[in-house]
KEPA-431262 format. One record per residue (C-alpha): residue number from 1; residue in one letter; x, y, z. Coordinates in nm, 4 decimals. Example, Ala and Ser with C-alpha at 12.3 -4.5 7.8 and 13.67 -1.06 7.14 Angstrom:
REM residues 2
 sero rokol       c1       c2       c3
    1     a   1.2300  -0.4500   0.7800
    2     s   1.3670  -0.1060   0.7140
REM end
This chain:
REM residues 115
 sero rokol       c1       c2       c3
    1     m   0.7635   1.0123   0.8520
    2     t   0.5728   0.9346   0.5598
    3     l   0.4151   0.5643   0.5212
    4     p   0.6544   0.4841   0.2391
    5     e   0.9442   0.5912   0.4821
    6     l   0.8245   0.3968   0.7536
    7     i   0.8110   0.0773   0.5166
    8     t   1.1334   0.1487   0.3825
    9     e   1.2743   0.1755   0.7521
   10     y   1.1058  -0.1727   0.8330
   11     k   1.2639  -0.3460   0.5478
   12     d   1.6012  -0.2142   0.6722
   13     q   1.5594  -0.3489   1.0026
   14     v   1.4829  -0.6704   0.8565
   15     i   1.8188  -0.6708   0.6647
   16     i   1.9842  -0.6063   1.0068
   17     c   1.8135  -0.9165   1.1564
   18     s   1.8886  -1.1391   0.8455
   19     e   2.2489  -1.0662   0.9060
   20     i   2.2693  -1.1754   1.2639
   21     s   2.5482  -1.3884   1.4030
   22     y   2.4373  -1.5539   1.7231
   23     s   2.7941  -1.5958   1.8425
   24     d   2.8440  -1.2367   1.8450
   25     k   2.6853  -1.0606   2.1448
   26     q   2.6959  -0.7050   1.9406
   27     s   2.5144  -0.8766   1.6354
   28     v   2.2551  -1.0075   1.8924
   29     n   2.1876  -0.6972   2.0441
   30     k   2.1689  -0.5038   1.7003
   31     n   1.9019  -0.7645   1.6081
   32     n   1.7092  -0.6990   1.9320
   33     v   1.7142  -0.3396   1.8594
   34     a   1.5882  -0.3863   1.4903
   35     v   1.3146  -0.6024   1.5968
   36     k   1.2088  -0.3437   1.8536
   37     r   1.2010  -0.0893   1.6061
   38     m   0.9949  -0.3127   1.3543
   39     y   0.7232  -0.3298   1.6271
   40     e   0.7413   0.0565   1.6683
   41     i   0.7322   0.0977   1.3153
   42     i   0.4055  -0.1302   1.2905
   43     g   0.2363   0.0601   1.5805
   44     i   0.2823   0.3880   1.4027
   45     i   0.1634   0.2725   1.0719
   46     n  -0.1396   0.1083   1.2554
   47     s  -0.2272   0.4186   1.4593
   48     q  -0.1332   0.6988   1.2126
   49     f  -0.2256   0.5401   0.8797
   50     g  -0.5315   0.3265   0.9736
   51     p  -0.6730   0.0611   0.7273
   52     d  -0.4851   0.2279   0.4512
   53     g  -0.1464   0.1902   0.5963
   54     v  -0.2252  -0.1739   0.7209
   55     i  -0.3005  -0.2678   0.3502
   56     e   0.0086  -0.1114   0.2119
   57     f   0.2330  -0.2676   0.4959
   58     s   0.0631  -0.6039   0.4079
   59     k   0.2406  -0.5920   0.0850
   60     l   0.5184  -0.6975   0.2615
   61     l   0.3665  -1.0443   0.2862
   62     n   0.4677  -1.0684  -0.0979
   63     v   0.8603  -0.9594  -0.0189
   64     k   1.0637  -1.2703  -0.0161
   65     d   1.4035  -1.0660   0.0110
   66     n   1.5635  -1.1038   0.3532
   67     n   1.2569  -1.3114   0.4352
   68     t   1.0842  -1.0058   0.5082
   69     y   0.7356  -1.1853   0.4532
   70     i   0.8296  -1.4008   0.7468
   71     w   0.9041  -1.1180   0.9694
   72     a   0.5906  -0.9219   0.8738
   73     a   0.3307  -1.2106   0.9182
   74     p   0.3355  -1.2717   1.2664
   75     q   0.4153  -0.8943   1.3528
   76     l   0.1077  -0.7861   1.1438
   77     l  -0.1165  -1.0472   1.2993
   78     e   0.0215  -0.9522   1.6604
   79     k   0.0026  -0.5690   1.6405
   80     m  -0.2134  -0.4411   1.3291
   81     n  -0.5864  -0.4372   1.2917
   82     s  -0.6293  -0.5886   0.9429
   83     t  -0.8733  -0.7584   0.7158
   84     q  -0.9670  -1.1096   0.7279
   85     e  -0.8020  -1.1715   0.3889
   86     i  -0.4899  -1.0251   0.5041
   87     k  -0.4815  -1.2153   0.8304
   88     e  -0.5652  -1.5340   0.6421
   89     k  -0.2543  -1.4749   0.4116
   90     a  -0.0227  -1.3807   0.7057
   91     l  -0.1577  -1.7275   0.8523
   92     r  -0.0814  -1.9269   0.5661
   93     i   0.2758  -1.7989   0.5596
   94     i   0.3263  -1.8889   0.9213
   95     r   0.1763  -2.2316   0.8667
   96     e   0.4050  -2.3109   0.5698
   97     v   0.7156  -2.1886   0.7692
   98     a   0.6064  -2.4051   1.0796
   99     k   0.6253  -2.7184   0.8444
  100     e   1.0195  -2.6726   0.8444
  101     d   1.2337  -2.9243   1.0239
  102     n   1.4493  -2.6578   1.1888
  103     a   1.4441  -2.4171   1.4708
  104     r   1.2607  -2.1446   1.2905
  105     g   0.9934  -2.4188   1.2170
  106     i   0.9844  -2.5197   1.5866
  107     g   0.9487  -2.1380   1.6718
  108     f   0.6420  -2.0788   1.4385
  109     r   0.4818  -2.3957   1.5676
  110     h   0.5054  -2.2683   1.9103
  111     w   0.3911  -1.9217   1.7987
  112     l   0.0668  -2.1017   1.6199
  113     k  -0.0123  -2.2640   1.9502
  114     q   0.0030  -1.9426   2.1242
  115     y  -0.1990  -1.7539   1.8686
REM end
């Protein structure tokens, strides 16, 4: 697959996650498969496309649709070799979301403690 195809597929997985219904087991399973695939895509981009691929992927940190930037930020930090500037941008996103007074905010506060 090409880099643009992988990034498009990543965004498709984010759409699946944005539509999750926690009361529906099939929806949760579909979400889990999508998250697993996102990590696979990140690994492929990181290993096959190197720094240029990471820079291209990091553009997702600007994509608000379906909260793409919120998915991309921690996954990028966890699995990609990126520049300090990209890392700082991803961390800013995570820190901002961690301020939320909801389950997502709690999750990101926990994530930050582990990072």
